[in-house]
Backbone as numpy.savetxt, mean C-alpha at the origin, in Angstrom:
# Nx Ny Nz CAx CAy CAz Cx Cy Cz
-27.94 -23.74 21.91 -27.31 -23.64 20.76 -25.07 -23.71 20.85
-24.78 -24.12 19.96 -23.24 -24.21 20.03 -23.33 -23.14 19.21
-22.14 -21.89 19.40 -21.12 -20.72 18.64 -20.95 -20.83 16.75
-21.68 -20.08 16.04 -20.80 -21.23 14.92 -18.97 -20.55 14.67
-18.57 -21.59 13.78 -17.47 -21.40 14.02 -17.28 -20.54 13.21
-15.77 -19.16 13.73 -15.50 -18.35 13.46 -14.37 -18.36 11.77
-15.15 -17.46 10.85 -14.47 -17.52 9.80 -13.51 -17.07 9.50
-12.16 -17.40 8.75 -10.90 -16.50 8.74 -11.31 -16.15 7.26
-10.72 -14.82 7.08 -10.57 -14.19 5.50 -9.43 -14.06 4.99
-8.49 -14.15 4.11 -7.18 -14.03 3.42 -7.57 -13.31 2.54
-7.14 -12.41 3.06 -6.72 -10.91 2.07 -6.10 -11.59 0.87
-5.39 -11.98 0.74 -3.99 -12.44 0.16 -4.80 -13.03 -1.00
-5.77 -13.58 -1.01 -7.11 -14.50 -1.28 -8.00 -14.00 -2.26
-8.18 -14.03 -3.29 -9.83 -13.30 -3.27 -10.63 -14.39 -3.03
-10.77 -15.44 -3.64 -11.53 -16.49 -3.26 -12.66 -16.08 -1.84
-11.19 -15.82 -0.95 -12.00 -16.15 0.04 -12.33 -15.61 0.65
-12.38 -13.94 -0.24 -13.63 -12.91 0.32 -15.21 -13.28 0.23
-15.32 -14.43 -0.55 -16.89 -14.96 -0.94 -16.92 -15.76 0.21
-16.18 -15.99 1.30 -16.70 -16.13 2.39 -17.45 -15.75 3.35
-17.79 -14.25 3.02 -18.46 -13.47 4.24 -18.92 -12.21 2.90
-18.43 -12.09 1.81 -19.15 -10.92 1.04 -19.93 -12.04 -0.54
-20.73 -11.28 -0.83 -21.51 -11.40 -2.19 -20.69 -11.72 -3.49
-19.44 -10.74 -3.51 -19.51 -10.96 -5.18 -17.76 -10.73 -4.51
-16.59 -10.77 -5.84 -15.55 -11.20 -5.48 -15.10 -9.02 -6.05
-13.84 -8.71 -5.69 -13.71 -7.20 -6.01 -13.67 -6.74 -7.29
-13.63 -5.53 -7.66 -13.78 -5.42 -8.90 -12.43 -4.79 -9.60
-11.36 -4.60 -8.22 -9.92 -4.34 -8.21 -9.34 -4.65 -7.40
-8.44 -5.60 -7.71 -7.57 -6.14 -6.85 -5.91 -6.53 -6.59
-5.29 -6.19 -5.76 -3.60 -6.25 -5.68 -3.28 -7.95 -5.88
-4.16 -8.88 -5.68 -3.90 -10.26 -5.58 -2.71 -10.34 -6.69
-2.81 -10.18 -7.57 -1.95 -10.38 -8.92 -0.69 -9.89 -9.07
-0.15 -8.97 -7.76 1.04 -8.16 -8.34 1.67 -8.57 -6.92
2.98 -7.87 -7.41 4.27 -8.66 -6.10 4.10 -7.46 -4.89
3.00 -7.12 -4.66 3.05 -6.27 -3.30 2.89 -7.51 -1.95
3.67 -7.06 -1.06 3.58 -8.22 0.18 3.26 -7.31 1.82
3.52 -6.43 1.58 3.08 -5.85 3.34 1.44 -5.43 3.02
1.14 -5.12 2.15 -0.15 -4.45 1.87 -1.26 -4.92 0.42
-1.84 -5.68 1.08 -3.05 -5.33 -0.11 -4.50 -5.11 -0.17
-4.93 -4.56 -1.24 -5.92 -3.75 -1.56 -7.23 -4.26 -2.63
-8.25 -4.23 -2.22 -9.75 -4.59 -2.41 -10.52 -3.85 -3.06
-10.73 -3.80 -3.88 -12.04 -2.49 -4.57 -13.48 -2.93 -4.65
-14.23 -2.85 -4.01 -16.09 -3.23 -4.03 -16.81 -2.51 -4.16
-17.98 -2.98 -5.13 -18.92 -2.30 -5.60 -19.79 -3.37 -5.06
-20.68 -2.67 -4.05 -21.78 -3.60 -3.44 -23.14 -2.98 -4.56
-24.10 -3.81 -5.06 -24.99 -3.66 -5.81 -25.76 -3.78 -4.78
-26.03 -4.21 -3.72 -27.39 -4.18 -2.74 -26.92 -4.82 -1.42
-27.65 -4.34 -0.71 -27.67 -4.75 1.04 -27.01 -5.93 1.59
-26.37 -6.20 2.37 -26.22 -7.82 2.84 -25.61 -7.38 4.44
-25.66 -8.71 4.56 -24.68 -9.08 5.92 -23.91 -10.22 6.55
-22.80 -9.80 7.04 -21.65 -10.99 6.85 -22.15 -11.79 7.88
-21.40 -13.01 7.88 -21.21 -13.96 9.70 -20.01 -13.23 10.02
-20.10 -13.56 11.42 -18.94 -12.87 11.81 -17.32 -13.82 11.52
-16.22 -12.67 11.27 -15.16 -13.27 10.76 -14.40 -12.68 11.10
-12.73 -12.67 11.02 -11.74 -12.21 10.90 -10.88 -12.13 10.28
-10.05 -11.16 10.06 -8.72 -11.01 9.19 -7.28 -11.66 10.09
-6.24 -12.53 9.14 -5.29 -12.23 9.58 -4.77 -10.96 9.66
-4.72 -10.22 8.57 -4.38 -8.73 8.63 -5.20 -7.55 9.10
-4.53 -6.60 9.92 -5.05 -5.44 9.95 -5.83 -4.98 9.19
-7.22 -4.55 9.00 -7.76 -4.46 7.84 -8.76 -2.87 7.69
-8.09 -2.03 6.77 -8.54 -1.23 7.05 -9.97 -0.57 5.72
-11.31 -0.38 6.01 -12.15 0.31 5.08 -12.53 1.71 4.50
-12.39 2.19 3.60 -12.16 3.06 3.18 -13.57 3.01 2.34
-14.48 4.10 2.28 -15.78 4.62 1.91 -15.57 5.51 0.49
-16.23 5.10 -0.65 -15.99 6.00 -1.29 -17.34 6.18 -2.18
-18.58 6.00 -1.37 -19.47 5.81 -2.04 -19.94 7.99 -1.35
-20.84 8.14 -2.27 -21.00 9.46 -2.07 -22.14 10.04 -1.18
-23.26 9.18 -1.68 -24.44 9.49 -0.51 -24.28 8.10 0.57
-24.26 8.71 1.82 -24.15 8.59 2.69 -25.20 6.67 2.89
-24.85 6.32 3.65 -24.85 4.46 3.52 -24.99 3.92 5.26
-25.58 3.50 5.70 -26.50 3.10 7.05 -25.49 1.70 6.96
-24.88 2.21 8.29 -23.63 0.47 8.55 -24.27 -0.28 10.01
-23.98 -1.19 10.45 -23.83 -1.92 11.41 -22.78 -2.83 11.60
-21.86 -2.81 12.74 -20.70 -3.30 12.71 -20.59 -3.94 14.59
-20.33 -5.27 14.69 -20.55 -6.15 16.04 -18.89 -6.65 16.10
-18.19 -5.60 16.54 -17.07 -6.25 16.85 -16.51 -6.88 18.65
-15.96 -7.55 18.45 -15.59 -8.07 19.81 -17.00 -7.79 20.53
-17.78 -8.82 20.11 -19.11 -8.14 20.76 -19.74 -6.91 21.21
-19.12 -5.84 20.36 -19.37 -4.35 21.15 -20.28 -3.94 19.34
-21.72 -3.51 19.67 -22.31 -3.18 18.37 -22.65 -1.65 18.30
-22.41 -1.21 16.99 -21.88 0.29 16.70 -22.95 0.33 15.39
-23.25 2.03 15.32 -24.06 2.18 14.16 -23.79 3.74 13.82
-23.74 3.66 12.25 -23.42 5.25 11.93 -24.22 5.10 10.50
-23.99 6.53 9.62 -24.34 6.29 8.35 -22.69 6.58 8.01
-22.35 6.40 6.75 -20.88 6.61 6.60 -20.73 7.03 4.84
-19.96 7.87 4.28 -19.85 8.82 3.35 -18.49 8.18 2.94
-17.81 9.00 1.08 -16.99 8.74 1.39 -15.77 9.71 1.91
-14.72 8.72 2.06 -13.78 9.46 3.14 -14.08 8.46 4.35
-15.22 8.52 4.82 -14.99 7.53 6.18 -14.27 6.38 6.06
-13.54 6.19 7.51 -12.53 4.96 7.69 -12.98 4.27 8.83
-13.27 3.01 8.16 -13.16 2.31 10.18 -12.05 1.09 10.27
-11.44 1.02 10.65 -9.81 0.35 10.80 -10.63 -1.17 12.32
-9.77 -2.22 11.79 -10.47 -3.20 12.58 -9.35 -4.49 12.92
-8.85 -4.58 13.51 -7.32 -4.94 13.94 -7.40 -6.79 13.43
-6.08 -7.03 13.21 -5.50 -8.64 13.15 -6.61 -9.70 13.74
-7.19 -10.50 13.45 -7.90 -11.44 14.49 -9.20 -11.33 15.07
-9.02 -9.70 15.56 -10.69 -9.43 16.03 -11.88 -9.94 15.77
-12.70 -10.80 16.12 -14.12 -11.38 15.37 -14.74 -10.09 15.23
-15.61 -10.14 13.77 -16.52 -8.92 13.50 -17.20 -9.59 12.38
-18.61 -8.53 12.53 -19.35 -8.84 11.36 -20.35 -7.67 11.42
-20.35 -7.50 9.48 -21.12 -6.03 9.50 -22.39 -6.70 8.52
-22.87 -5.17 8.63 -24.21 -4.90 7.79 -24.65 -3.66 7.17
-24.89 -3.89 5.72 -24.65 -2.41 5.29 -26.34 -2.61 4.24
-27.06 -1.52 4.64 -28.18 -1.38 4.65 -28.55 -0.85 3.13
-27.77 -0.60 2.72 -27.97 0.13 0.97 -26.82 -0.12 -0.03
-26.74 -0.39 -1.24 -25.46 -0.49 -1.62 -24.09 0.68 -1.47
-23.24 0.17 -1.88 -21.88 0.91 -1.61 -21.05 0.94 -2.45
-19.66 1.84 -1.74 -18.60 1.30 -2.87 -17.55 1.20 -1.10
-16.81 0.55 -1.55 -15.52 0.93 -0.58 -14.09 -0.07 -0.82
-13.38 0.41 0.02 -11.28 -0.07 -0.34 -11.55 -0.83 0.65
-11.01 -1.63 0.49 -10.42 -2.72 1.62 -8.72 -3.08 1.68
-8.09 -1.97 2.56 -6.31 -1.93 2.81 -6.29 -2.95 3.75
-5.53 -3.85 3.38 -5.18 -5.39 4.54 -3.63 -5.10 5.27
-3.66 -4.79 6.35 -1.34 -4.22 6.12 -1.16 -5.66 7.10
-0.14 -5.98 6.93 1.12 -7.07 7.42 0.98 -7.21 8.67
0.46 -7.53 10.07 1.54 -7.51 11.48 1.98 -7.35 11.73
2.74 -8.17 10.69 4.33 -8.63 10.68 4.82 -7.11 10.80
4.64 -6.52 9.39 5.05 -4.97 9.41 5.55 -4.08 10.67
3.80 -3.98 11.19 3.59 -3.81 12.07 4.57 -3.62 13.37
5.25 -5.04 13.65 5.89 -5.57 14.71 7.58 -4.82 14.41
7.91 -4.78 13.43 8.81 -4.25 13.14 9.04 -2.92 12.74
8.45 -2.29 12.27 8.06 -1.07 12.84 8.08 -0.30 14.16
7.12 -0.93 14.73 7.01 -0.53 16.38 8.26 -0.53 16.96
9.26 -1.82 16.68 10.52 -1.25 17.13 11.36 -0.62 16.25
11.34 -0.83 15.50 12.09 0.52 14.44 11.51 2.03 14.89
10.64 2.22 15.23 10.26 3.88 15.35 10.64 4.38 17.12
9.82 2.91 17.58 10.30 3.62 18.93 10.83 2.39 19.86
11.63 1.44 19.88 12.42 0.75 20.52 11.33 -0.29 21.85
10.08 -0.60 21.02 9.80 -1.41 21.98 9.13 -2.39 21.18
8.62 -3.69 21.93 8.41 -5.24 21.10 6.53 -5.45 21.45
6.33 -4.54 20.02 4.72 -4.88 19.82 3.97 -3.85 20.45
2.48 -3.86 20.29 1.32 -3.18 20.66 0.76 -3.58 19.88
-1.08 -3.32 20.52 -2.20 -3.16 20.34 -2.80 -2.46 19.27
-3.18 -2.61 18.38 -4.28 -1.24 17.34 -6.05 -1.15 17.84
-6.00 0.02 18.36 -7.69 0.33 19.08 -8.29 0.09 17.59
-9.88 -0.41 17.79 -10.49 -0.32 16.52 -10.85 0.57 16.47
-11.51 1.39 15.43 -12.06 2.34 14.87 -13.68 1.84 14.17
-14.27 2.57 14.89 -15.83 2.52 13.99 -15.66 3.37 13.01
-15.67 4.44 12.79 -16.03 5.61 12.26 -15.00 6.64 12.28
-13.36 6.38 11.65 -12.95 7.72 11.72 -12.62 8.64 10.43
-11.93 10.16 10.41 -11.80 10.79 8.81 -10.12 10.88 9.55
-9.21 10.31 8.48 -7.55 10.51 8.68 -7.84 10.92 6.84
-7.46 12.20 6.53 -6.90 12.99 5.50 -5.80 11.75 4.78
-4.51 11.09 5.66 -3.73 10.57 5.01 -3.96 9.37 4.69
-4.58 9.05 5.52 -4.66 7.19 5.30 -5.67 7.43 4.00
-6.51 8.27 3.95 -7.67 8.25 2.70 -6.55 8.56 1.52
-5.69 9.36 1.72 -5.07 9.90 0.21 -3.85 8.87 -0.49
-3.62 7.86 0.99 -2.60 6.76 0.41 -4.07 5.87 -0.09
-4.60 5.65 0.42 -5.54 4.75 0.08 -5.90 4.93 -1.40
-6.26 6.44 -1.85 -6.53 6.41 -3.51 -5.21 6.27 -4.55
-4.01 7.01 -3.46 -2.84 6.65 -4.63 -2.30 5.22 -4.50
-2.57 4.25 -4.16 -2.30 2.61 -4.08 -3.83 2.25 -5.37
-4.73 2.93 -5.08 -5.79 2.51 -6.31 -5.36 3.24 -7.72
-5.23 4.09 -8.08 -4.64 5.05 -8.99 -3.26 3.71 -9.44
-2.22 3.64 -8.20 -1.36 3.00 -9.06 -1.62 1.68 -9.56
-2.47 0.61 -8.83 -3.01 -0.25 -9.07 -4.01 -0.01 -10.28
-4.86 0.77 -10.65 -5.51 0.75 -11.75 -4.03 1.57 -13.32
-3.06 1.69 -13.34 -2.56 2.20 -14.01 -0.75 1.12 -13.99
-0.97 0.70 -14.02 0.15 -0.58 -14.28 0.81 -0.16 -12.75
-0.17 -0.62 -12.01 1.14 -0.58 -10.72 1.62 -2.25 -10.38
1.09 -3.01 -10.57 1.27 -4.32 -9.85 3.20 -4.42 -10.46
3.99 -4.18 -10.95 4.98 -4.23 -11.10 5.75 -3.21 -9.90
4.95 -2.82 -8.94 5.43 -1.68 -8.34 5.94 -1.89 -6.96
6.57 -2.44 -6.73 6.59 -2.63 -4.90 7.78 -2.15 -4.10
8.72 -0.69 -5.27 8.83 0.22 -4.26 7.00 1.18 -3.41
6.71 1.43 -4.26 5.47 2.02 -4.49 4.63 1.54 -3.04
4.39 0.87 -3.36 3.56 -0.20 -2.27 3.90 -0.62 -0.64
5.36 -1.09 -0.68 6.39 -0.92 0.35 6.23 0.59 0.76
5.87 1.43 0.28 6.81 3.01 1.00 5.43 3.43 1.87
4.09 2.71 1.00 2.91 3.73 1.49 2.16 2.47 2.71
2.79 1.53 2.69 2.23 0.13 3.59 3.18 1.09 5.11
4.41 0.93 4.57 5.12 1.90 5.57 4.61 3.09 6.65
3.57 3.80 5.26 3.49 5.36 5.76 2.35 5.41 6.74
0.89 4.22 6.17 0.18 4.20 6.87 0.39 3.47 8.25
0.98 2.50 8.21 1.99 2.09 9.74 1.66 2.69 10.39
2.96 3.44 10.11 3.12 4.57 11.13 2.20 4.96 11.46
1.41 6.09 10.66 0.40 6.47 10.79 -0.83 5.98 12.06
-0.96 4.58 11.97 -1.41 3.87 12.60 -0.92 3.65 14.09
0.12 3.49 14.13 1.12 3.21 15.36 0.61 4.42 16.23
1.27 5.48 15.97 1.03 7.33 16.60 -0.43 7.52 16.80
-1.24 6.87 16.04 -2.54 7.64 16.90 -3.88 6.87 16.50
-3.42 5.22 16.80 -4.82 4.17 16.55 -4.01 3.40 17.38
-2.95 3.02 18.32 -2.73 2.17 18.89 -2.76 2.39 20.54
-3.00 1.58 21.14 -2.65 1.59 22.47 -1.42 2.50 23.15
-1.28 2.70 22.53 0.29 3.21 23.27 0.82 4.54 22.80
0.32 5.03 21.88 -0.01 6.65 21.52 2.07 6.94 20.19
3.10 5.95 20.12 4.33 6.41 19.97 4.60 7.09 19.24
5.75 7.64 19.34 5.69 8.73 18.65 7.32 8.28 17.56
7.51 8.75 15.94 8.22 8.27 15.42 9.77 9.30 15.54
10.70 8.07 15.67 12.22 9.05 16.36 12.63 9.60 14.86
13.24 10.61 15.17 13.62 11.16 13.99 15.21 11.23 13.98
15.86 11.26 12.90 17.37 11.42 12.44 17.53 11.98 11.47
18.52 13.65 11.72 18.68 14.23 10.86 19.53 14.79 9.76
20.21 13.48 10.03 21.75 13.59 9.31 21.68 12.76 7.62
20.49 12.27 7.17 20.64 11.10 6.01 21.21 10.09 6.68
21.41 9.18 5.11 22.58 7.97 5.24 24.17 8.74 5.04
24.44 7.94 5.49 26.45 7.78 5.06 26.33 7.74 3.66
27.51 8.49 3.38 27.66 8.29 2.06 28.01 6.95 1.18
28.90 6.87 2.22 29.10 4.95 1.94 27.81 3.85 1.51
26.70 4.42 2.65 25.65 3.22 2.84 24.79 4.10 1.36
24.82 4.96 1.25 23.81 5.66 0.00 24.54 5.35 -1.21
25.75 5.46 -1.28 26.12 4.92 -2.58 25.89 3.12 -2.80
25.97 2.59 -1.92 25.98 1.40 -2.02 24.13 1.02 -2.04
23.31 1.78 -1.53 22.09 1.84 -1.91 21.64 2.37 -3.54
22.27 3.44 -4.07 22.19 3.97 -5.44 22.71 2.79 -6.48
24.27 2.46 -6.07 24.49 1.22 -6.95 23.61 0.10 -7.23
23.08 -0.59 -6.28 22.18 -1.68 -6.31 20.85 -0.94 -6.92
20.16 0.06 -6.66 18.93 0.62 -7.38 19.61 0.66 -9.00
20.52 1.34 -9.68 20.66 0.87 -10.43 21.38 0.31 -11.80
21.63 -0.84 -11.05 22.03 -2.39 -11.46 20.74 -3.22 -11.63
20.03 -2.90 -10.78 18.39 -3.51 -10.56 17.29 -2.83 -11.51
17.20 -1.90 -12.08 16.05 -1.80 -12.42 15.07 -2.03 -13.22
16.02 -3.43 -13.62 14.68 -4.17 -14.78 14.05 -5.34 -13.90
14.67 -5.27 -12.28 14.38 -6.89 -11.93 13.68 -6.74 -10.32
12.60 -5.19 -10.31 11.54 -5.08 -9.59 11.75 -5.06 -8.08
12.99 -4.21 -7.54 13.66 -4.47 -6.00 12.60 -3.31 -5.20
13.21 -4.32 -4.41 12.23 -4.06 -2.99 13.14 -2.52 -2.26
12.14 -2.29 -0.82 12.95 -1.38 0.01 13.79 -2.51 0.99
12.99 -3.40 0.89 13.04 -4.43 2.28 14.79 -4.79 1.87
14.96 -5.54 0.50 16.18 -5.34 -0.04 17.54 -4.81 -0.10
17.25 -3.41 -0.33 18.35 -2.67 -0.37 18.63 -2.43 1.48
17.41 -1.96 2.05 17.70 -1.77 3.37 18.39 -2.97 4.09
18.20 -4.32 4.11 18.80 -5.46 4.50 20.69 -5.04 4.06
20.30 -4.44 2.90 21.70 -4.63 2.74 22.46 -3.69 2.82
22.06 -2.47 3.70 22.78 -1.44 4.07 22.14 -1.68 5.70
22.25 -2.81 5.79 22.17 -3.25 7.75 20.55 -1.46 7.97
20.07 -2.06 7.58 18.91 -0.66 8.35 17.94 -1.17 8.35
16.96 -1.10 9.15 15.18 -1.50 9.21 14.98 -0.61 7.49
14.11 -1.16 6.92 13.16 -0.34 5.76 12.52 0.88 6.33
11.80 1.48 6.97 11.27 2.34 7.57 12.96 3.31 7.16
12.94 3.38 8.27 14.49 4.32 8.48 14.86 4.43 6.98
15.77 2.95 6.64 16.22 3.31 5.06 15.27 4.48 4.48
14.15 4.47 4.27 13.15 5.03 3.38 13.51 6.30 3.92
13.55 7.01 5.21 13.39 8.18 5.44 14.77 9.35 5.44
15.84 8.64 5.71 16.93 8.44 5.40 17.75 8.66 3.79
17.03 8.33 3.33 17.55 8.34 1.90 16.48 9.76 1.60
15.57 9.54 1.73 15.09 11.21 1.37 15.70 12.48 1.71
15.64 12.08 2.87 16.93 13.07 3.70 18.14 13.38 2.79
18.52 12.48 2.39 20.00 12.43 1.59 20.00 13.19 0.31
18.75 12.69 -0.45 18.83 13.02 -1.71 17.56 14.27 -2.29
16.62 14.33 -1.47 15.30 14.54 -1.84 14.64 13.89 -2.92
14.53 12.88 -2.33 13.49 11.52 -3.09 13.48 10.51 -2.25
12.33 10.41 -2.05 11.59 8.87 -2.09 12.22 7.24 -2.53
12.86 6.67 -2.34 12.97 5.55 -2.81 12.70 5.02 -4.51
11.42 5.26 -4.13 10.57 5.01 -5.13 10.60 6.05 -6.44
11.14 7.30 -6.50 10.82 8.64 -7.04 12.37 8.24 -7.36
13.28 7.96 -6.56 14.93 7.88 -7.42 14.75 6.86 -8.96
13.68 5.55 -8.23 13.74 4.60 -9.18 13.25 4.92 -10.11
12.21 5.77 -10.18 11.66 6.16 -11.48 12.25 7.10 -12.40
13.46 8.07 -11.73 14.31 9.13 -12.55 15.23 7.81 -12.74
15.95 7.39 -12.57 17.40 6.07 -12.84 16.42 5.37 -14.58
15.33 4.77 -14.26 15.20 4.61 -14.72 14.54 5.24 -16.32
14.08 6.28 -16.01 14.26 7.50 -17.29 14.81 8.16 -17.40
16.22 8.13 -16.61 17.36 8.48 -17.44 18.07 7.34 -18.13
18.02 5.73 -17.99 18.52 4.72 -18.83 17.21 4.99 -20.01
16.05 4.27 -20.27 15.47 5.33 -21.00 15.76 6.78 -22.17
16.35 7.24 -21.35 17.05 8.30 -23.03 18.16 7.90 -23.21
19.01 7.40 -22.67 20.48 6.90 -23.30 20.09 5.87 -24.30
19.02 4.91 -23.78 18.59 4.06 -24.89 17.96 4.60 -26.13
16.88 5.57 -26.17 16.62 5.93 -26.61 17.40 6.78 -28.15
18.75 6.90 -27.52 19.31 8.39 -28.35 20.79 7.08 -29.06
20.91 6.21 -28.05 22.51 5.22 -28.35 21.55 4.18 -29.22
20.38 3.58 -29.01 20.05 2.15 -29.97 18.64 2.38 -30.79
19.06 1.31 -31.73 17.38 1.77 -32.41 16.65 0.24 -31.61
16.76 0.06 -30.39 15.87 -0.85 -29.54 14.38 0.09 -29.57
13.20 -1.05 -30.10 11.64 -0.84 -29.99 11.60 -0.19 -28.27
10.77 0.87 -28.96 10.51 1.39 -27.39 10.04 0.33 -26.22
9.27 0.16 -27.15 8.34 -1.29 -25.84 9.53 -2.70 -25.60
11.33 -2.59 -25.82 11.42 -3.10 -25.41 12.81 -2.44 -24.48
12.67 -1.26 -24.52 13.78 -0.49 -23.74 12.47 0.47 -22.51
11.23 -0.25 -22.36 10.29 0.17 -21.75 10.59 -1.48 -20.32
10.62 -2.28 -21.08 10.55 -4.08 -20.40 12.19 -3.53 -20.06
13.12 -3.67 -20.43 14.95 -3.45 -20.18 15.01 -2.61 -19.08
14.04 -1.23 -19.10 14.22 -0.32 -17.83 13.35 -0.37 -16.57
12.75 -1.15 -16.81 11.95 -1.80 -15.35 10.06 -1.25 -15.23
9.94 -0.80 -16.65 8.65 -0.71 -16.11 7.74 -1.54 -17.41
6.64 -2.22 -17.27 5.57 -2.77 -17.57 5.09 -3.12 -18.56
5.14 -1.76 -19.64 5.03 -2.15 -20.81 5.02 -0.83 -21.71
5.26 -0.38 -22.69 5.13 0.65 -23.79 4.34 1.79 -22.96
3.08 1.77 -22.70 2.29 2.86 -22.40 2.79 3.06 -20.76
3.61 2.60 -20.09 3.46 2.23 -18.40 5.10 3.21 -18.78
5.78 3.13 -19.54 7.40 3.66 -19.53 6.73 5.33 -19.73
5.87 5.35 -21.44 5.11 6.61 -22.35 4.68 7.56 -20.97
4.18 6.83 -20.25 3.31 7.82 -18.80 4.10 8.61 -17.70
5.36 7.79 -17.90 6.21 8.34 -16.72 7.08 9.34 -17.42
7.55 9.10 -18.48 8.41 9.48 -19.44 7.73 10.96 -19.44
6.80 11.28 -20.56 6.19 12.65 -20.55 5.84 13.62 -19.62
5.57 12.59 -18.18 5.75 13.03 -16.97 6.81 14.35 -16.51
8.01 13.22 -16.65 9.06 13.61 -16.04 10.10 14.65 -17.29
9.78 14.16 -18.42 10.89 15.01 -19.41 9.73 16.03 -20.67
8.69 15.87 -20.45 7.68 16.84 -20.99 7.40 16.18 -22.31
8.09 15.24 -23.10 7.42 14.59 -24.26 7.61 13.30 -24.42
6.85 12.77 -25.34 6.68 11.50 -24.99 7.94 10.54 -25.36
8.04 9.88 -25.41 9.85 8.94 -26.27 10.00 9.05 -27.23
8.70 8.75 -28.27 9.07 8.96 -29.32 9.06 10.14 -30.34
8.64 11.26 -29.82 9.61 12.77 -29.54 10.55 12.88 -29.38
11.05 12.09 -28.12 12.52 12.13 -27.86 12.91 11.69 -28.71
12.85 10.96 -29.29 14.00 10.16 -30.18 14.59 10.71 -31.28
13.15 11.30 -31.90 13.48 12.03 -33.13 14.32 13.13 -33.29
């Protein structure tokens, strides 16, 4: 009997997942400006089994169910079975043929990483071209788990506009995979002196001039002729803040100026400085300033 054709599931399109799963995700990053990483949160209400399929992205499954769930996986012909609970993680490399059977209802989050990002990072962090990820059936990695939860929280709270944050998290996960779950176990090279003053000033000016345009780390890194990974690391060494944290601080400072110097509505100010809406501004404003925008203006 001829073997069934391998199904390709593209995480960039929610409908594609219906080729192998019984329902669409309850939360997805499909409509966001995220590029290097995608997220899908699934609540499976009953047991199910998938046909053999593959992803063009590296696929990380993070279990969120509190009760243990029996799970079987066949990956590249190798069968494994175990019980999974909250925090347990699976890693399936891009294009690897896989099928899964879950024996109970469960809640999972899928993270899908662009292999091109991994390729660029491998060259950046270790100076080598290419490496393979080693499939992981069940692992415990607090860093990957916490990044996944942080991305999910960001998506639940107006994260659709936050390319800086998603890019930073994608690079952090990729660096973790390169160092701990690859065929080479590469080490990330360290630089101690931060950005040059000229590059730092150039990056800061670009961020301040593009608060409302949702800039990306990649754009700024290319402008200062650096890789996104090392730009992010050296920017933090120079400023004490990640690019995302610095962007938020600039947006809040600009909002403070507009609140005091103009009669613009808070909703208008929010969009002018790069927040999704008034509630998005209010949440970060109170966190950094200590009072909501309306009290600050009074």
